[in-house]
Steps between C-alpha positions, in 0.01 A plus 500: 500500500643835407268761641635849450393622839689465825381500857652522839553206728216598731183330383267737676677803368444380148134444569524121520264290703719258693208262557280513189180295503318313225241777506780750424607280210163471330351839587688690229426762234421378150841617376673261739285212375583592141874486569461176697316341208764610251774378736335158523492470120856631474631231735289240321686587181830379649402132510235512228716364218652215700226241430489578126874471428476138378196588284680796346801279437299232319246716315747763377768244413741643757752325720457510881800734507324745268176480701682573826641817346154649567621529859846623399384794288238599759743488792794656320304812405341508847850490651628790290184703560518449876821705515310803370139464618552707815642782286219472243234503770658807657475680165162378377318447830353184650163513320653558158758226555227254597295580192795480261598163648146363470464629143823329396387168650163523322662572164778243514288223656237541226765502228659186649164323482473589132856393414584225257847401614686449824760761404227764476367406844853516646537857374155604617556354846785750532252785462273328750791488746558875464135572575492268798818656643348848482175387659641283779764758593237759588195298605576496873564874513173555313289275719638655820450852363141430394375365833276732699599370843802329657721338239527168683161381375582589141828311531317186617276531194806540278670196652177305445492607135863396461443154647185439297674610181805280554280198566234556232740582215598140421142381562351754258775420251409133526124557468525732202793309354288184485287687243789654305851618579386843374220535756717587804657791310165640389355443848781700660451782250128523578548494879780758488285724277229490768762595759622786280149644464431467872824672606463775238150574627550464874859590590573871543828663400744528787722789605827545312731214609852538633762492224721189474819486291482265199829343610409467868434126488817424304708707742336318792678180397823663619375436853677180620198365689261553210751358252540188717125443516462564127754223433315271740175577319623452143616143570193419709265634232669276245388203712151647542442522127649161424218364713230727357587517129661161437283265710195487266705307244626209718156491664337447163762241402460307828122487452539387138726216614208377712262529207333812642431836341630789710383814326460865591219432749705245695817710497297801610361300792847401619628856487180628660597289801854633471371859492267452797788361706729783390241764592423346842861469612606839362224684686453295817794264561802707396442780759475241778815315398710811452408626846572167668820406313620832360519603135842360405450158668158475333650571158779243543262234632244541222766507229651179638159333492441634150827346377389162636159541336656579160709184523179317588340634182803383302455148638120503463477665156348184348239462778187710448385459861844572642537815293157632597571453872846661480379797292226579753747467789727730301229766511512492880878556502499765228235710677711516817820569306350779290370700793799441729750600231320821410452591866874454545558744212278756672689468830854478364547857373402858572412555133146616416282189488376567149851537362637196685218269400514628140871414472455166675201402286677593179798277577301203626266498201807452283552166674141411417551601137810285460350182651251406224754580229753263661266224624375403155836449327645317803199267510537424128876441512547333841163366610171602668649487851784741419311831545399398851857404589614838370226664707632325811852623420391860446309515828812368677698778328237742632564368852874551451444859386299561817764341722787690333322834512349457844748747647323775302166409660579584862200732529251231402291395798603793720188700413262224400182703538345581164184704462194347335583664169862381512384145576265511202777640282726209596229249412422679174858526380559141602209371292521712184679236298 
């Protein structure tokens, strides 16, 4: 999350409700509901294409490697854009940035649905990634600014939208993808168009935002603590997207070996379970663990478990049942890791939160962009277990980066008291993958 605004460390001074209730969450102005709806659809778009990758591969005569590049182009452009979204939002304003982001997603999602080749979709997904980066980077600031009362309730609503979107994306992709691989793209375009109209009609223009330098996020990487965590994140995100982008193909192959058809609907169901687990642990479990164990021990523990799980996937790649169980367990681990890592970023430096999270997100998305581009060729040349073995190695490298750079993270845990908005920002930035 790269909101352009900054707040003090005192939650009451910033107008935050330290104990928001469910009534606070759901008793909101229409503008807040409009942003929450658009945010849900935006997060749905992240996992939407996962269930239809095999169908795109077979129906457009593309290799699995080419199909997985739909993730690479999307994430690569998102990564580059994240370095500059805080600056753009400071120039254009939150409302305008939201609308531009939504408009880009509508246009490029619709064009992707009408495409006739996988190379066209790969290019159009890049435009989709730009739009999603602009929208996600400003959505939290917008939803907090639009609430009429304490911001804590609006943040609960935003977190709810995030979790629902992450879980429903693969399910919607599977449902629509069972009709046609084009349907999820058109469905996203329609839903985002509704969000665009609602925000344009209901969200008022805000006061002139504080100016942010266009190079602020790039300069932030000169900070040793942030640079350490960015390196941790780029290797970890490689592992994340090996699981997300590559797994539909061995799943389909394992089912075929048993004489079963495992299409978009079935893949969507598996990753719906994965998304539900990710959302639950990122919102509810991660804060408990990090307060009991501490941020750094939590990160090292979860990454160690994730390395073991990736090796398990390598061994079980020919077992449909084994893969399904391990993927869903993986969602539990990834949800904790995402939130704990981003919360560590927010505690490790004195940089403005928007700038720090923008730089961190930009670097880590590069790891996600590289993973699908590497997993396909390695699978074809070495074997279907190889991407998972590589994923286990990269998460171990991530652990080594954390251990080597730990001396730069001395401040982490010394002021472990985030406001409600900061907690939501950690969850948001952790899940916008």
